[in-house]
Every structure is written in C-alpha cells, then in structure tokens.
ZAROVEX-999869 format. One record per residue (C-alpha): residue number from 1; residue in three letters; x, y, z. Coordinates in nm, 2 decimals. Example, Ala and Ser with C-alpha at 12.3 -4.5 7.8 and 13.67 -1.06 7.14 Angstrom:
% ZAROVEX-999869
i;aa;px;py;pz
1;ALA;1.23;-0.45;0.78 .
2;SER;1.37;-0.11;0.71 .
***
This chain:
% ZAROVEX-999869
i;aa;px;py;pz
1;MET;3.79;-1.92;-11.06 .
2;LEU;3.65;-1.87;-11.40 .
3;SER;3.65;-2.24;-11.43 .
4;ARG;3.43;-2.28;-11.12 .
5;ILE;3.18;-2.03;-11.24 .
6;ILE;3.17;-2.19;-11.56 .
7;SER;3.10;-2.52;-11.40 .
8;LEU;2.77;-2.42;-11.25 .
9;PRO;2.53;-2.48;-11.56 .
10;SER;2.69;-2.79;-11.63 .
11;GLU;2.62;-2.85;-11.26 .
12;LEU;2.27;-2.78;-11.30 .
13;TYR;2.25;-2.98;-11.63 .
14;HIS;2.38;-3.30;-11.45 .
15;ASN;2.12;-3.26;-11.18 .
16;ARG;1.83;-3.19;-11.38 .
17;LYS;1.62;-3.49;-11.30 .
18;LEU;1.64;-3.42;-10.91 .
19;ILE;1.57;-3.03;-11.01 .
20;MET;1.26;-3.13;-11.17 .
21;GLN;1.13;-3.38;-10.87 .
22;LEU;1.21;-3.12;-10.62 .
23;ALA;1.03;-2.86;-10.83 .
24;LYS;0.72;-3.05;-10.85 .
25;ASN;0.73;-3.15;-10.49 .
26;ASP;0.77;-2.75;-10.42 .
27;PHE;0.48;-2.67;-10.62 .
28;LYS;0.26;-2.89;-10.45 .
29;THR;0.39;-2.87;-10.10 .
30;ARG;0.35;-2.47;-10.12 .
31;PHE;0.00;-2.49;-10.07 .
32;ALA;-0.02;-2.81;-9.86 .
33;GLY;-0.26;-2.79;-9.58 .
34;SER;-0.52;-2.53;-9.75 .
35;TYR;-0.85;-2.65;-9.87 .
36;LEU;-0.81;-2.56;-10.22 .
37;GLY;-0.43;-2.67;-10.25 .
38;ILE;-0.28;-2.54;-10.57 .
39;ILE;-0.56;-2.34;-10.72 .
40;TRP;-0.40;-2.06;-10.49 .
41;ALA;-0.11;-2.06;-10.70 .
42;PHE;-0.36;-1.91;-10.99 .
43;VAL;-0.63;-1.72;-10.79 .
44;GLN;-0.44;-1.41;-10.73 .
45;PRO;-0.31;-1.37;-11.08 .
46;ILE;-0.64;-1.43;-11.23 .
47;VAL;-0.78;-1.15;-10.96 .
48;THR;-0.51;-0.93;-11.05 .
49;VAL;-0.58;-0.92;-11.43 .
50;LEU;-0.96;-0.88;-11.40 .
51;VAL;-0.93;-0.58;-11.16 .
52;TYR;-0.67;-0.42;-11.37 .
53;SER;-0.88;-0.50;-11.69 .
54;PHE;-1.17;-0.36;-11.53 .
55;VAL;-0.99;0.01;-11.39 .
56;PHE;-0.77;0.05;-11.69 .
57;SER;-1.04;-0.03;-11.92 .
58;LYS;-1.29;0.25;-11.79 .
59;LEU;-0.97;0.50;-11.80 .
60;ARG;-0.93;0.44;-12.18 .
61;SER;-1.16;0.42;-12.47 .
62;GLY;-1.12;0.17;-12.77 .
63;PRO;-0.86;-0.11;-12.84 .
64;VAL;-0.50;-0.11;-12.83 .
65;ARG;-0.31;-0.21;-13.16 .
66;ASP;-0.63;-0.32;-13.31 .
67;VAL;-0.71;-0.56;-13.01 .
68;PRO;-0.93;-0.55;-12.70 .
69;PHE;-0.75;-0.37;-12.42 .
70;VAL;-0.81;-0.67;-12.19 .
71;LEU;-0.59;-0.89;-12.44 .
72;TRP;-0.31;-0.62;-12.51 .
73;LEU;-0.28;-0.61;-12.13 .
74;VAL;-0.26;-0.94;-12.03 .
75;ALA;0.01;-1.01;-12.29 .
76;GLY;0.22;-0.81;-12.05 .
77;LEU;0.08;-0.89;-11.70 .
78;VAL;0.17;-1.26;-11.75 .
79;PRO;0.54;-1.25;-11.79 .
80;TRP;0.54;-0.96;-11.55 .
81;PHE;0.39;-1.24;-11.29 .
82;PHE;0.66;-1.51;-11.39 .
83;PHE;0.94;-1.27;-11.31 .
84;SER;0.78;-1.11;-11.00 .
85;GLU;0.69;-1.48;-10.84 .
86;GLY;1.02;-1.63;-10.99 .
87;LEU;1.26;-1.35;-10.82 .
88;ASN;1.08;-1.38;-10.50 .
89;ASN;1.09;-1.73;-10.47 .
90;GLY;1.42;-1.77;-10.59 .
91;THR;1.55;-1.53;-10.38 .
92;ASN;1.43;-1.70;-10.08 .
93;ALA;1.55;-2.03;-10.19 .
94;PHE;1.83;-2.10;-9.93 .
95;ILE;1.64;-1.97;-9.65 .
96;GLU;1.32;-2.20;-9.74 .
97;TYR;1.56;-2.51;-9.77 .
98;SER;1.80;-2.43;-9.51 .
99;TYR;1.81;-2.78;-9.37 .
100;LEU;1.93;-2.88;-9.70 .
101;VAL;2.16;-2.62;-9.71 .
102;LYS;2.32;-2.75;-9.40 .
103;LYS;2.37;-3.08;-9.55 .
104;VAL;2.74;-3.13;-9.64 .
105;VAL;2.67;-3.38;-9.94 .
106;PHE;2.36;-3.19;-10.10 .
107;LYS;2.43;-2.95;-10.40 .
108;ILE;2.27;-2.65;-10.29 .
109;SER;2.34;-2.48;-10.60 .
110;ILE;2.01;-2.63;-10.75 .
111;LEU;1.79;-2.47;-10.52 .
112;PRO;1.74;-2.13;-10.68 .
113;VAL;1.65;-2.31;-11.01 .
114;VAL;1.39;-2.54;-10.84 .
115;LYS;1.22;-2.25;-10.70 .
116;VAL;1.23;-2.06;-11.05 .
117;ILE;1.08;-2.40;-11.21 .
118;SER;0.81;-2.41;-10.97 .
119;ALA;0.70;-2.06;-11.07 .
120;LEU;0.75;-2.17;-11.41 .
121;PHE;0.47;-2.42;-11.39 .
122;VAL;0.20;-2.11;-11.30 .
123;HIS;0.35;-1.94;-11.59 .
124;LEU;0.27;-2.21;-11.86 .
125;PHE;-0.08;-2.24;-11.74 .
126;PHE;-0.13;-1.86;-11.78 .
127;ILE;0.00;-1.87;-12.15 .
128;VAL;-0.24;-2.15;-12.26 .
129;VAL;-0.49;-1.93;-12.08 .
130;VAL;-0.38;-1.59;-12.28 .
131;LEU;-0.34;-1.81;-12.61 .
132;VAL;-0.71;-1.92;-12.55 .
133;MET;-0.83;-1.56;-12.48 .
134;TYR;-0.66;-1.46;-12.79 .
135;THR;-0.85;-1.75;-13.01 .
136;VAL;-1.20;-1.71;-12.85 .
137;SER;-1.17;-1.35;-12.92 .
138;GLY;-1.08;-1.43;-13.27 .
139;HIS;-0.74;-1.32;-13.28 .
140;TYR;-0.59;-1.60;-13.37 .
141;PRO;-0.22;-1.68;-13.27 .
142;THR;-0.03;-1.74;-13.57 .
143;LEU;0.35;-1.91;-13.60 .
144;TYR;0.45;-1.61;-13.41 .
145;ALA;0.37;-1.72;-13.12 .
146;LEU;0.58;-1.96;-13.09 .
147;GLN;0.82;-1.69;-12.98 .
148;ILE;0.67;-1.73;-12.68 .
149;ILE;0.86;-2.00;-12.58 .
150;TYR;1.17;-1.81;-12.65 .
151;TYR;1.08;-1.53;-12.47 .
152;SER;0.98;-1.75;-12.18 .
153;PHE;1.34;-1.90;-12.18 .
154;CYS;1.50;-1.58;-12.18 .
155;MET;1.30;-1.44;-11.89 .
156;PHE;1.37;-1.80;-11.71 .
157;VAL;1.76;-1.77;-11.76 .
158;MET;1.74;-1.38;-11.64 .
159;VAL;1.55;-1.46;-11.32 .
160;LEU;1.78;-1.76;-11.24 .
161;ALA;2.11;-1.53;-11.29 .
162;LEU;1.92;-1.22;-11.07 .
163;SER;1.79;-1.52;-10.80 .
164;TYR;2.18;-1.62;-10.75 .
165;VAL;2.27;-1.29;-10.69 .
166;THR;1.99;-1.23;-10.44 .
167;SER;1.96;-1.56;-10.28 .
168;ALA;2.34;-1.56;-10.18 .
169;ILE;2.32;-1.17;-10.03 .
170;VAL;1.98;-1.21;-9.87 .
171;ILE;2.12;-1.46;-9.60 .
172;PHE;2.36;-1.22;-9.50 .
173;PHE;2.13;-0.90;-9.53 .
174;ARG;1.75;-1.03;-9.46 .
175;ASP;1.61;-0.65;-9.54 .
176;LEU;1.67;-0.73;-9.90 .
177;THR;1.34;-0.92;-9.94 .
178;GLN;1.14;-0.61;-9.84 .
179;ILE;1.37;-0.42;-10.11 .
180;ILE;1.27;-0.64;-10.36 .
181;ASN;0.91;-0.62;-10.30 .
182;ILE;0.92;-0.26;-10.31 .
183;ILE;1.12;-0.25;-10.64 .
184;LEU;0.88;-0.49;-10.78 .
185;GLN;0.61;-0.26;-10.69 .
186;VAL;0.76;0.01;-10.86 .
187;GLY;0.87;-0.19;-11.16 .
188;VAL;0.57;-0.30;-11.30 .
189;TRP;0.45;0.09;-11.34 .
190;MET;0.83;0.17;-11.50 .
191;THR;0.78;-0.12;-11.76 .
192;PRO;0.52;-0.05;-12.05 .
193;ILE;0.28;-0.30;-11.90 .
194;MET;-0.06;-0.11;-11.79 .
195;TRP;0.04;0.18;-12.01 .
196;ASN;0.14;0.19;-12.40 .
197;PHE;0.50;0.30;-12.50 .
198;GLU;0.36;0.47;-12.83 .
199;ASP;0.09;0.64;-12.65 .
200;LEU;0.31;0.88;-12.45 .
201;LYS;0.55;0.92;-12.76 .
202;ILE;0.86;0.88;-12.52 .
203;THR;1.16;0.96;-12.71 .
204;GLY;1.55;1.09;-12.61 .
205;ILE;1.72;0.97;-12.33 .
206;LEU;1.40;0.86;-12.14 .
207;ALA;1.32;0.61;-12.40 .
208;VAL;1.70;0.46;-12.39 .
209;VAL;1.64;0.45;-12.00 .
210;PHE;1.29;0.26;-12.01 .
211;LYS;1.45;0.03;-12.29 .
212;LEU;1.73;-0.08;-12.09 .
213;ASN;1.52;-0.25;-11.83 .
214;PRO;1.54;-0.61;-11.98 .
215;MET;1.14;-0.66;-11.91 .
216;TYR;1.07;-0.42;-12.16 .
217;TYR;1.23;-0.67;-12.41 .
218;ILE;1.03;-0.95;-12.28 .
219;VAL;0.69;-0.76;-12.24 .
220;PHE;0.73;-0.62;-12.57 .
221;GLY;0.82;-0.96;-12.72 .
222;TYR;0.52;-1.09;-12.58 .
223;ARG;0.30;-0.86;-12.74 .
224;GLU;0.49;-0.84;-13.07 .
225;SER;0.44;-1.23;-13.07 .
226;LEU;0.05;-1.24;-13.01 .
227;ILE;-0.05;-0.89;-13.16 .
228;ASP;0.23;-0.74;-13.41 .
229;LYS;0.36;-1.03;-13.55 .
230;VAL;0.69;-0.94;-13.55 .
231;GLY;1.00;-1.17;-13.50 .
232;PHE;1.27;-1.13;-13.26 .
233;TRP;1.54;-1.11;-13.53 .
234;ASN;1.38;-0.78;-13.62 .
235;HIS;1.54;-0.63;-13.30 .
236;PRO;1.91;-0.75;-13.30 .
237;TRP;2.06;-0.48;-13.10 .
238;GLN;1.77;-0.51;-12.82 .
239;THR;1.83;-0.91;-12.84 .
240;LEU;2.24;-0.87;-12.81 .
241;TYR;2.17;-0.64;-12.50 .
242;PHE;1.96;-0.87;-12.33 .
243;TRP;2.18;-1.19;-12.35 .
244;VAL;2.49;-0.96;-12.28 .
245;PHE;2.34;-0.83;-11.97 .
246;THR;2.18;-1.15;-11.84 .
247;ALA;2.54;-1.33;-11.94 .
248;VAL;2.70;-1.07;-11.70 .
249;LEU;2.43;-1.11;-11.41 .
250;PHE;2.49;-1.48;-11.46 .
251;PHE;2.86;-1.45;-11.42 .
252;ILE;2.79;-1.19;-11.10 .
253;GLY;2.55;-1.45;-10.96 .
254;ALA;2.75;-1.74;-11.00 .
255;LYS;3.10;-1.57;-10.85 .
256;LEU;2.90;-1.43;-10.57 .
257;PHE;2.72;-1.77;-10.49 .
258;ARG;3.06;-1.96;-10.50 .
259;LYS;3.21;-1.70;-10.27 .
260;LEU;2.96;-1.65;-10.00 .
261;LYS;2.83;-2.04;-10.01 .
262;VAL;3.07;-2.15;-9.75 .
263;HIS;2.92;-1.93;-9.48 .
264;PHE;2.56;-2.02;-9.57 .
265;ALA;2.53;-2.30;-9.29 .
266;ASP;2.68;-2.09;-9.05 .
267;VAL;2.48;-1.78;-9.10 .
268;LEU;2.17;-2.02;-9.14 .
***
C-alpha cells in the first residue's frame, strides 16, 4: 500500500507534459464562449481587492508596517485567491472531467494537478501585479521577494494534497462543494488577511490555534518577503510544521484516491 501511495508523485512527474498541456487547455476553455474570454479570470480578484481596499482603508488610518494599507492587504489576498480557486477547481476535477474518468486507459490521477496548475496561471499574473504595485509605490522588492516562489510552491503542494482528499470524497458526497465554500468564506476571516495579527495582541492558546492554520504560514511568508524582509529560515518550527502537515495531508489524499478510484466511473 505504501509503495502505491509513494508512486503518485512519480506518476505525476512522468506525465508532466500531458499535465501542462491539459492545464493550458483547461485555462483557455474555462471562459470559452464569453466575449472577454480569459479576462474574466482576472476581473473578480481585481474587483475584490479594490472593494476590500476601499472599505478597510476607511476603517483604519495610517499605514501597516510602514507601507500603505493597500500594499499590505494585497500581499495577503493574492495567496488566498490562489488557495480558494485552486481548492475549488481541484475538488471538482473528477466531476468536471467525468468523461476522462470513465476511460480505462487514462491516468485520472493527473486531473487534480491539472486544475490546480490552471489556477496557478492567474496567481502568477497577480504576483507580477503585486511586485509592480510595490515598485511604483517606492517600496522596491529585494532579494527576499524571491521567497514568493518558495511560498507559492508551498501553497501549490498543500492545495494539491488537499484536492486529492476532497476530489475523491465529493464524488460520493456532492454536498462537500457547498461545505468547502462555507469554510472558505469563514477561513478568509480566520486567517490574518484583512486584519493585523499584531494589532490585536493575540497571545496564548488562541495565538497557537491561529498559527495552526497552514495559510497563516503562507500569508505571513508573503508579507515578510515583501515588507519585513525576513527569510523563511528564521521560522524553522513553523516551516517544519507546515511541511509535516502537508506531507500527512498528501499521504491521506493519495491513500483515499487509490482506495476509491475504482468506484469513480460507476458513481459518475
């Protein structure tokens, strides 16, 4: 059983060219038929950033960590956008590509990663936008900004691991999609994205609970890369926790997928 689970990353690697081709096609066809096409992939995140920036800039005065509030906000919102879209896309991978799931010879294990990579394309665009915003505002990114590549990789692996869990379960329990949407709505407020962790002076058990959220590691990582100029190696225990959590999640997801995939075609 263990060898079959460990073989999943190898399977994804050997099908990497097919994965990239399918991811590109998925990204293009998602908005096929609309007049603006793939532009819609960027409209909603941009509108969300503008709305949150306007509302929260009115609720508070002054910069955060010596940068304008909008810059502090987007550094947290951009990774959350990818997490949210990647998880939703990955969860519905087998349902959306049910015609491929029913093909005996097709490696259906690649479908969740196809959907997550499709979401990654938009994320990469917004990383560039964020870097431009910081540069134009006079807060020039340093070499620490390269850590965004590391934190994006962290988030990609975590979302993929979670997607293998949710995509395997949702076929048998369709209500999971709605449950995930509710969790995401609550999660964006439970993660220090629109509010500053230091401002509330949260300590003790409550602080530990917040930090157990793996997206805490990601959001703070983006901000420390762009604002505080702090390396991820300065948080060895948080880094260890994140990767242990992700590895366990990937193990669970791979095991669930291997166990349930034989029933996918029948249920779909």
